N, C-alpha and C positions, 0 to 999 in steps of 0.2 A: 505495499499500499505504498503511498507515493506520500510523503514529506513535505505540507507545507514549511517552505523557507519566505522569514521575513527578516528586512532590511531597517534601520530605524538610524537615522544620521539627522543634522541641523537641518531645521526649514531654509531653501531658499526663494522659494518664492514673493516677494513682496515681503511686507511685515509679518509680521507672526500670530496666525488666526486666533491662538491662542489665552495671546497675553494681554493684561488688564488694559482698559483704557487709560487715556490722557489723566493722572493725581488730579484732578479740582484743585483739592486744597493745596498741592506743590506748585501748582500754576497761580494761583494766587499769591502763594508766598514768594515764586519770583517777582511778581509785577509786583506786590508791594515793596522787594527792598531795592526795586528802579525806581521806584515812586520816592522810597524814602529818600534815595540819596538825588532828588529835586528833578527827576525826567516823571509828565505828565503822567498820569496815569492810558492817554489817547496815545500816547509815542509806550508806554510798556506793552501795553495789551499789543501794539499795532510788531514791537521788536519780539514778545512773545511768538507771536503768526509767524512774525518772518522767520526765525531759528528756532522756533519745535520746541519744544517743551522737553526739559532737558538732552532729548537723545536729540536733539538737531536735526531731526526731518522736519521741516519747514519749507513755507514758500520760500526762502532765498536758496535751500538746498533744489528745488525742483524747477528754479529761474535756471543756477547752475548748469542743470541737467538739457535746462533747452538751450542754451547757451552754447553748450559741447554740439549739442546736434545741427544747427546752425552753423558753427565752425564745419562738421566735415559735408553738410549739403554745401557748401558751396566750393568746396573740393573735389565737386564728383565729374565735373567734366565740363566740357569749354560746348558754350551756350550759341553758337554758331557751326554746330552739325550740323545741320537744315542744310545749310548753304553746300557746305565740304560735301555731304552722302551726293548732292544732287548734281556735284561736277564732278564726281569719282562716277559716275550712272556714267552723265550723259559722256565722262572721257569711252569710257568701255560700249554707249551705243553709238561712237564715232569712229570705234577702231575695227568695231564688225564691222560698221557701212564701210569702211575702207578696202577694210578687206574684202566685202563685194563687190567693188566697185573695178578694183586693183587688177581684176579675174575680168573684166568687161576691157574692148577695145574702142567702143562705140563713142562720137564723141557726145552723145548725153554722162558719161561716164566721165571722163574728161570735163565739163561742165558743173556734176555735181561736187567734185572732188574741187575744183576751186571754191565754191559755193562752201563745203566746208574749211578750206585754206582760209578763207576769208571771216570766219564766223568774230563774233568780240569778242575782245578776252571776259567781260563780265556772264560768269555765267548766265544770270536771269537774262541777260538782252538776247544773249548764245539761243536760248531755249523758248526767245518772244520770235527767233528770225528763222526758226528754225519748224514753228507750228502749222510753217504754207508746204514745206518743203516733201518730198516726195520719197519715201523712201525704200533701197532699193534689195539691203536688207530687212528680212522679216525679225530677227534680233533684231535691229537697231531699230526697227516701230514699236516694237513690244520695250525695249527699256527708258524706250522716251515717254514711251506712253506711261509708265510705271509710274517714272517721276513726277506727272501730275498728279496721277492717280493715288499716288501715295502720301503725296503732299496734302491733297483736300483731305483725303480723309484722316490722316493724321490731326488737319486742324478742326476739323469736325470730331472726334472723336475725341478730343482735348475738350472740348466743350460739351458733349454731350458721353459719358461713357458708354450710354447704352444703343449707341447707333451702329458699336460693328456689328452683327449684323446684316444691316441695311448696307450702309457700304461695302459688306463686301459682295451684297448681288447687286451694284450696282445703282441700288435703285434711292439715287439725289434730287425726286420728286416726292418721294415721303416723307424727306428730311428737310425740303423745303414749307412744304405743305405743314409740317411741325411747327418749322422757325417761325412761318406765319403767324400761326395759331397764337403762339407764345410771345409774340409782340402786340397782339390784338391784345391779350389781359395783362400783359404787362401794364400797357397803354389802360386800359380800364381800370385798374390797382391804382396808380400811379392821377389819377383824376380823384380818388378819394371814394369810388363806388362801390359797393357791396358786389366783393368777386367770389363769395362763398361757393354759389352753385355750381360759378362757371370753371372756379380751380374746378371741382368735383368733375365736370365735365369735360376738362383739358385732360386731369390725369388715366379718366376711361379713355378716353381717343387715342393718348399718347404714351399711358404709363406705362409699356412697359420698357420705352426708351433713358427711364427714372430708376437705374435699379437701387439706390439710396433710400427709393419711396420716403417723398417728403409728406405731410399730414398735412401740410397749410400752407396757404401763399407765398408767406415769409421764411417758411424753410425754404421752398423752387428756390426763392431769391438772393440766400442767402447761398447755396453752393450753386448756383450758376454766378449769382456774380465773383465767390472766388474763384472759380475757373477763369474766368473774363479778364478777374484783374490779373491773374499770374500769368493770362497773354498776352496783353499790353506790359506788367513788366518784366517780357522775356524780350519785346522789341526795347522797350526802353534801358535795355540791358548790354547794347549790341554799340556798337559803334555807327555813325552814320551810314558807311559806308555797308555794311552787314546790314541795318535794318534794313538799309534801299535794295538792296540785292535781295533779303527775306521779303521785304512785303510783292518787290514785283512776282518772283516766285510764285508767291500765295495767289496773288490777284491772278494771273494765269492756268495757278490750280483752279481754283473754284471756276474758271471762267465767266463766260458774261450774260448770264441766268443771273434770279433774281436771289440765289443763293448768297451772293458776294452781297447784296445791299444790302439783304435781310440779317447775316451776321453783321455789321456796321451796326446798323439799327439796333439790334439787342443788348450792343456793347453800350451802347447810348442812353436806353434806357435804364439797363444795369446801373451804370455810372449817377444817373438821376435817385434812383432808389436807394441806391447805399453808395451816396457821396463819399464818406468819412472812412472808407475799407481806401484799403493805399493804394491806387493806380497808377502812380507816379515812378516810383521811388525801380530804379535800376541796382545793379546787384556785379561786382566784379567773381567772375565765377572761373575758378582754376583746375585743371583738373589732365588725366590720361587720354580720356575717352571728347572722342564726339560727338553729342546727344543730341538726339533726335530731335523734333519738334516738337513733339509729344511728350519727349522725358525732359527736356530743358523746360517746356511749360510743367513741366510736376513737379522739378525739380525745387523751381522759383514759387510756385504755387506752395508749397512745402515752408522755405524760407519764408513765404510770409504772412505762412499759420503760425509760427514760431516765435513770428516779429507781435502778433496780436498776441500769443498765448505769454510772451515772457511781457509783455506791459502790462495784461492782466494779472501775471501772481509775480511784479513792480509793486502795487498796490499803490503809490506815488500820484493821481488823481486824488484831488478832492473832494471825499464822501466816499470814496470808494470802503469795501467790504468786497468777504469772501465769496460772495453770493457772485459776483461779479468776474469771479474766476469759472469760465463754461467747462466742467469735470470732463465730458465728454471730450472735449479736445485734450484736455491732461493725461488722456487712457489716449488716445489715437493720436499723440505724440509722441506721449512721455512712459506711456505703461500701464497694466493692468492697477502692479503694486504702487506710481506716483497719484492714481486717484483714488485708491485709498488713503494715504497718505493725507490728500489732501481733505475727503469727506473724515477725518477722525479732523482735520484741525477744525473743518464749518466744526464737528461735532463738541470739543471743545466751545470755541466761539460762543456756542446757544446752549453748554451747560454752563458756561460763566453765571448767562441771564439766569436761564431757567431754574438756579440754585441760590437767583438773590445774588451772587459774589460781586456782581455789577449791576449796574443798574443806569437808565438815560435822561439827564434831566435837560436843559434849555443848552446846556453850553459843549452837548456832547457825554461821553461815558464816564462814569464816575463811579468809587469804591461805596457799596451798598455801607447801612450799620455793623452788616453780619457779617460782612469783610473786615472793616474795621476793629471788629470785636478780634478779630483773629489775628488782623496783623497786631494790636495791642498785646494781647496774649504769649505770640509770639518772640513780642519785642519780652516780653517781661520776663519771660521764662529764657529769654539770654542772657540778660543785663541782670540777673537778682536771682537766680534758678532756687537759690536755697529760704525765697519768702515761702514761709509756713500761714496757716488758716492763724494760730491765736499773736504772733510774732507784729509784739506794738500793737496790743490789744490793751485799750485803758479800762482795765476794768472795777469796775464798782458794786461790790456781792449787794446783796439785802435791795437789791433795785426796786422789789415789790412787783405785785400788779403786773405794773407797766415794762420791767425791765423784758431783757435775751432771754430765752431758757437754755441753758446751758450743758441738757443732759445729764447732770445727778438730782440727790433728791436727798432730804436729812429730815430727820422726827420732829412731828408740830409742834413751836413750842407757844407759850400765848403769849399771845401781839403779832406773831405771823402775818403776813396779808398778801406772800408769792402766793402763785394755786397749789390747788392739792392735787397730789400726784394719785391721781384712782387708782388706777393697775398696782401698784405698791402697798398704796393700802388696801385694796383688798383682796391683795394677797399676802400683806399681814396677819389681816385676819382670818384667810383660808389659813396659815400654816400656826397662828396658836389652837384654831379650835382641831386640826389635826392632830396636832401633840399632845392631847387631850384625850384619854384613852375612854374608850365606850360610848364617847359623844360625837354623835352625828355633825357630818361639814355643812350640811346645810340646811335651812339657811343661816347667814353669815353677818353675824350681827356682830356692828362694826362698836369697839370700842379707839377710847382715849389715845389708846397708848400705838394704837395700829396707822393712825393717820400720817402720813408722807407729806411734803409737801415738797417743788421741784423748786429748784435754787435757779433763780437768776440772775442777772447783770443788765449793768449800765453802761453802757461806753462812750465813755461822751466825744464829742461830736467837732470835727472841726474845716475850720472855713477856707482854703487853698487858692491863693495865685500863684500860679507858674505861671514866670515874663521870660520868653527867649528873645534873642538878636535876629530875626532878619534881615538882619542888613549883606550883602554880596558877598563883605570878607568871610561871613560861618559856610557860605558855598565854596569858594573860591581853596581855603586853606581846610579843606576837605572835614568842617563838624557839623555841614547839612544833617549827614545822617544821623549822627549818633542824638544833635538835635532835634530829630522829629521821632527816633528811637524811642527817647527816657522820654520824653510827653505824653506817645502814645502809652507805652505802657505803667508809666503814675496813673495815667487816665481807667488803662484798663485795672490796676491796681485798687483803684477808689469805687470804681463800679462795683466789682466784686469783693472784694474785703470791707473797706468802709463806707457803705453804699449810704451811712449816713451824713460822711464830706461833704462840702459844696465845692466843687474842681472849677477853675476858669483855669483857659489856655491865653494868654495874652500875648501876643506878636508884635513886634516893633520894632521898623528901622525908620523911615521920616518920620513917618506915623504910626503908633499902636492902635489896635484892634482887637477883640476877642474872638476867638475862634474855637468852632467847635470840633468834633477829632477828623469830621472827615473835610475841612476850609487845612485844617494847621497838613493831614496827608496831599491832598491837591495842591499847594503853596508854591510855587515855582520861586529859584528866588529871580531874583530883577538886578537889576546895574543903576538904579536910586539910590542917591547917598544916603547917608542919616544914620543914630541912633541915638534914638527919643527916646530914652528908657522912664525920663520927666514925665509924659504920657501917658509909659506903662505904667508907673507907678499911679499914680493918675486913678487908671479904670481899676489897678489892683484895689488902694480903696473903698472905691467906690464897691467893689464884690465886698470887702470885707465889711459894711457899714450894710450891707444885706442881710447878715446874717449875722444879728446880734448877740453873744452868748457860747458863739461860737470859740474852739481856740485858732488865734489868727496865724495864719502860716504862711508867709510868702517867700517864694524862691527863683534865682535868676542866674539865668544863663546867660552870657554875655562876652563875647572878646575883642569889647572898645568902651576906649571912656565913651559918655555921653557926646553928642558934637549938633542935638536938637533940642528944641522945648518950641510949647505951643507959644505963641505969643496973643495977648487978649483975645484978639482975633478972630480968635482958633486955628492961626494959621502956622507952619512949624518954619521956625529958622532954622538951615544949618550953616556951620560951620568946625573949618580946622584949621589950627587946632583947636579944644573950645574956650567959648569964652566965658566972661567973668557973668555973663548972664543964665546963659544952660548950665552953668553947675549952681548959681542962684536957685532957678528954680529948679532943679535935680535934685538939692538940700532939700530943698523946702518942703518938698513929696514925701524924700523921709522922716524929715520933720513931723509932719502930723502922720505917717503909719506907726512912728515909736511912741507916740503920745495916745494913738487907738490900745498900743500894744502887741500893737504883731511886731514880730522880731522878722530880722529878710535877712535869710543866710544868699549870698552871694558863691557861682560859680562860674570862675574867673578861667577862660581859654583864652592862650596865649599867654606869652610874655612879657606886652606892652609893661613898660617904666610907669606911665602915665596912668594906663588903669587900675595899676596895683595898688598906688599913691591912694587914689582917690577913692580904692574903693578901701583899703585901708582905714579912711578914716571914716568913709560910714559907716563901714564897721565899729569901730571905735564912738560913734556917735546911739547907732541904735541899739550896741550892745549884741546884736547880730555877730556872726561869720563869714571868711571868708576860706573858701578852698580852690587848690588850684591844677583838677585834675586831669589825666590825659583824654584825651577828647574818646579813647576808644571807655575808659571807667566810667566816665560823666553819667552814664545808668543806674552804674552803683552806690555814684556820691545821692544823687540827685533823691534816689529814695529812702536810701538810709536814712537820709538828714530829713524826709518828711516822717518818715516814722517815728525818732524821734521827737521832733515836732511835735507833731502831734497829740507825745505824750506829756506837754508840757517842760521839756528837760534841754531841750535849743532856746 
């Protein structure tokens, strides 16, 4: 009995069909890292799709493959092969004719030899002069006719792939009738008339000539326009002399009947219906093979399709999306695996929206609150991975019914107002009764010693103002990312561990402004000069006063001394080095915060001597502290100081 033998190996035909889909969360983290460094979300998403998430199978990879195929197509051969082939066939015909004439002794033979000797050097002109020539050699006559019939067949076949059988049978009347009906259909469509019924009638009558089976008139026009544009590009790619030769040969091949005019009319109709298609661009092709008319036009058509695909994959025009990329064209030009890669990228983009990681507002795509929470969580885990649930919580025992449950209980004492722990209370009664021999456990009767209360605690609340420097120097010196990461991590910590605290993020450049998580994440660096700490501290004071009774905490992250302040009219004045007016205005806000009871701790980035002198003086005046962390350590310093400060130790 034969045994079945199986072999297993790595999957070779495109992406692994059993591989898991893209990790959308990893994609969000990757975009978040870019956004943190100052890129816009739109740029981050575009680059994610362009490079591909982690594995590099993105649009850029597909575009590189299309470029390589284009270079290979340009080396396929010489475009003037149709003229070269006609010259070779003409030489064969003339040689056969001369052999026949040389065997004759009559005057007509000598005269015909003189005609052949005086033919023009131009192939097309020689063929034109021989149109009325009385061939003595049947072989020569057949070769001459083959020149015209072959070129005519190539021209028509290049436009209509399904015409091969009709052309082989010499039925050019049928070809002419089809093209006439086609021109009438296109003209009707160009006038804006309803052509659905006319299209169906046309396909019922002539559908056998269109093996690609277009389903509507637009698909028909697209297919025909690509072929017509390829023919036009072939003519544009030849030298003027080559173009004249080929055009003359084509005119002779098509003859004086209606076919030549109908093809020209068809080209005009298609060009009017698809003006955006590349009709006039020529290409310089090189190679060892002489390409015939059909092969040359096919090569240029392929190059044109690749050019269009490269443009789609570039996604460089405004409002570009992956839906603009033709999946069928990708599969046709680059193969099944490339089309699968594109579909996966589309799915990733859709999943980012469907799962709520990105959302669209008036300005385009933006990170959703869900994504911001993840970025904050990721930032917190990177910065301060050992932050535990209880760390920094300022607990006050015996907080009464209004306190937070902490999971433990104790025996009830007279005067306790904490909530009753019902489960433990009944459990005490059951166990007490069960310990009494001969006594039923039910019904349960409660006694004073059975009662237990749930312990609670009251956590003190803090009002926090985090002032972050948004001046261009923060971006230029590589501090933009750590600043954003710190602010998002602190925001996430407050939301998850200290929900009773009130955090406000204040960004300041020439002016200061309050920022939500989303606004901070989307903030991009600008070239505007100015470090308006005075305005930031004014906004911080307003935030603190809206929460009386909470522990006031002010944290400042900056890399430069104050160089701007608000005038009485609300306009900001910038000057460097700092003017006495800017210094006085900033110190005035520091004093207001000090009198309110707020301690201001400063995280000073960089080694600017002027900044260090100013902040040291502010610390002495306010009672706060000045830290000089490296940018990489900024988050840990800020979060640790926040935890300490809100416990009243800062």
